[in-house]
N, C-alpha and C positions, 0 to 999 in steps of 0.2 A: 305767323309764329314759326320759329325754327324747328326743324325735325331733329329729334335727338337720336344720335347713333352711339351705340356701345361697341367698341372694337376690342375683343378679347385676343390678347397676343399682339397688342398695339405697338410694341417696341421691336418686333421682328421685321424682317425684310419686307414682307407683303403688308403687314400691319402699318408700318411706317409710311409706305407708299400710299396706302389708302387714306391715312390721316392727312398727309400732305396734299392729296388731291381734294378731299372734302373740306379742309380748312380754307382753301382758296375759293370756296363757294359760300356766299353769305347766308345760305338757307339752312345750314347745319350747325348743331351744337354737339361737340364731340367729347366722348369719354374713352380713355384708353385704360385697359386693365393688363397688368403683367404680374407674374408670380414673384418676381424679385425686385429689390430696390433698384430704381433706375438712376443712371448717372446724369450729369448736367447736359451732356450732348443729346441724350435721349428725350429730355424734356422739351416739349413743343409748346410754344406760347399759345395761349387761349384754348388749350386742351386740358380737360380735367384728367389727372393721372391717379390711378388707384392701384394699390398693391393687394392682390387677392389670389388665393390658390383655389381654383374652381373644383379641384378634386376633394375639397373639404366643404361640406354643406354649411357648417357653422360660419366659415369665413365668408361665404357668399351672402348669407343672411345678414351678417354684421356689416359688411362693406356696401351692399347694394340695396338693402331693404327700403331705404327712404328715397330711392331714385327711380325715375320712370324713363322709359325709352320707347322710341318708335321702331327702331331697327337694331337687331343684334347681329354682329358679324363675328363668327367664331373661328379664330386662327390659333387658339391656344393649344399648347402641347409641349411635352418634354422633348427637347431637341436630340439628345443622345439616345437613340433607339436601342442601344445595347443594354440599357438599364430597363429590364422588362417590367418590373413592378411600377416604376414611375411612368413608363410609356403607357401601360394599361390604365393607370389611374388618371392620367391627364387626357388621353385621347378617347377613352370610353367612359369611365366613371365621371370624369369632369363634364362631359357632354350631357350625360344623364342628369347630373346635378343641376347644371345651369338651365337646361331646357325645362326640367320639372319646376324650377324656381319661377320661370317666366310663363308657365303653362296657364295660370289663371290671371295673368296680367294682360292688359290690352296692348299687345305689340302688333305692329303691322307685318313684320317679317323677321324670321330667324334664318340667317344665311350660314350654312355649315360648309367648311372646307374639308372635304374628304380627300381620298387619294386614288390615283390610278392603280395602286397596288391592291385595292379591294377586288380587282378582277382576277387576281391570282394568275393561273396559267391559261387563261382564256385565249382563244384565237384573236388575232388582230385583223382589222382595227376593232378596238373595243366598242361595243354598243351598249347603251344604258339598259336595254331590255334583256341583256344576257343573264342567264341564271348562274349564280356563283356558288360553287361548292365550298361552304365555309371551312370544311376540314382540309381543303387544299391550300388554305392560307397558312403559310409556314411561319412568317414573322409575327411577333407580338404587335408590331405597329400596324400591319395590314389587317390583322384580326380585330384589333381595337377600333380602327377606322370603320371596318365593315359592321361591327356590332353597334357602333354609334349611328351609322346610317340606318340600320335596321330599327333601332329604337325610335329615331326621329320620324321615319316613315310610319311606324306603328302609331305614334301619338298624333300624327297628322290624320290618319284614318279614323282613329278613335275619338279624338277631341278637336279635330280641325286645327291643330297647331300649325301656324303658317310658315312651314319650313321650306327652304330651297337648298338643295345640296349640289355643290360643285365637286366633281371628282377631278382633282388637279393633276396635270402632268408636270413637266419640269419648268418652273418659272426662273427667269434670269433677268439681269439688268443692272443699272448703276446702283451701288450701295449694297449689293449682296455680300454676305460673309465670304471671306476668301478661302473657305474650306469646301466650296462647291466647284464642280468640274470646270465651268467656264471661267470664273475668276482665277482658279489654280493655273489653268493653261495660259491665260492672259498675263498673269504676273510672272510666270516662268519665261514667257516670250519677251516681255519687256526687259527682263534681266538678262536675256540672251543665254539662258541656261540649257544644259542637257537635262531632260527630265523623263522619268520612267512613267509609262502609261500601259494600259492593256493593249490588246491587238486592235481595239477600237471597232470591232465588228458589230457591237451592240447597236440596235436601231432605237432611237428615242425621239420624243416630241418635246420641243422647247418653245415656251410661250413668253414673249417679252412682257415685262411688268406693266407697261402702259396699256397693253391690250387687256391684260387680266383686270386691271383697275376699272377699265371702261365696261367690261362685262358685269362686274359687281355693281357699278353705278346704274347700269341699265336694268339690272334685276330688281331694283328697289320698287319700280313702278309698273312692273308687269304682273298682272293679276293671275294669268293662266299658268304661271310657273310654280305655283304653290303645290307642295307635295310631290315635286318631281326631282329627278337626278339629272344633272347635266355634265357631260365631259367638257373640261376646260383646257384646251390645248391649241396649238397652231393649226392642227390638221395637216401639217406637212412634216412628216418624220424625216430624220436625217441619221445617217451612220455616224457614230461618234468620231471615227477617224476622219471623215469628211469635215466634220465640225472643227476639229483640231487643225486640220490643214487650212481651213478658211481663216482661222485666227492667225496662224503663222504667216499666211500670205498678206493679211492686212497690216500686221505689225512689222514684218520683214525680218524677224529674228525668232530664235527658239529652235531647239533640236529635240523633238520627242523621240524616245527610244521605245518603239512599239513592241508589245508582247512581253514586257518585263513584269507587269503586274498581272497575276492570274485572275480569271473570272472568280467572283464570289460564289460560294456554294449556293446552289439553287438560283443563281442569277439568270434572268430571262433574256434571251437574245433580242426579242422584239417587244417593245411596249409603246403603243401609240393608239390614239382614239379616232373614232368617227366623230366629227363635230357638226353633223347635219342637224341634229335636234336643237342645239343652241343657235345655230344659224337661222333656223326656221322660227323658233319661238321668240328669240331676242332681236331678230333682224340684225344679227351681229356677225361680222367676219373680222378676224385679226388684221390689223393694218400693217403690222411690221413683218417684213420678210426677215429671215435669219441674218441676211447681209446687213440690213438697215439696223436691226437690233444690236448686232455685234459692234457695228461702228459706234453707236451711242455708248455702249458698255465699255469698249476699249478707251474711248475718249475720257470717260470718268476715271478709269484706273490709271491712265497716263497722268492725269492731274494729281491723283493720290500718290502715285509713285514718285513724283517730283517732291 
């Protein structure tokens, strides 16, 4: 019998990658949930598509009450974090609603995507056992993700809710929206433009989408990961300027003007994880170096550019 997977936020970059991975395996039955009506290109054959706003309990009950699932993967959330109410409702209230809905149902695992920003201004590398001062979390997004994690860990302890939480760093790869740093730089370089960037002294961790998908796939059948938080990144931080320079070198075009864009208020200089815990529990190490991941990503955008 096929295992039933519900992917919340299934039309986003990561959700789409997961669906495309799982649909190529004959052992899964897939359902994708998105909050907005989907276009023809977003519809994937042999995948059930449902429109549902998880920040509304009535909507969840109406759309999902007659369906059963083995695994829930939650990537849902409002994209524009400047809109504080919608951000809070989707990333915290939505998580509470959907987890409480499945609390008494027999699911094998609920996989929640949290954020590296839940660590606030903690020292790097971030470790999962760090104590986070909730009051130090300045953005609505960071606080909402942290509160969602807190709620899920609480219902795991209280009711044995089978949750696994990934604190995600910066994912990238083919198909990512062009408003993210790597696609922005690639597209400017392909057009051989002058483009403004910050000084690029920030240090970040970038994980290639195929590695991320593999980690999620592995998590489905690991029993000892329930009730735990895992950092999900490459474990190999890089200075943003070095990343941009690598892209320019690979494409052979593009002229970044460093220092033109100021750092954001409260922007942290260094954000990167220790990934020793996921390596140990999942027997998982990212396969893609930044060079290999960039090559595949650039190849995709070259085709799109044409």
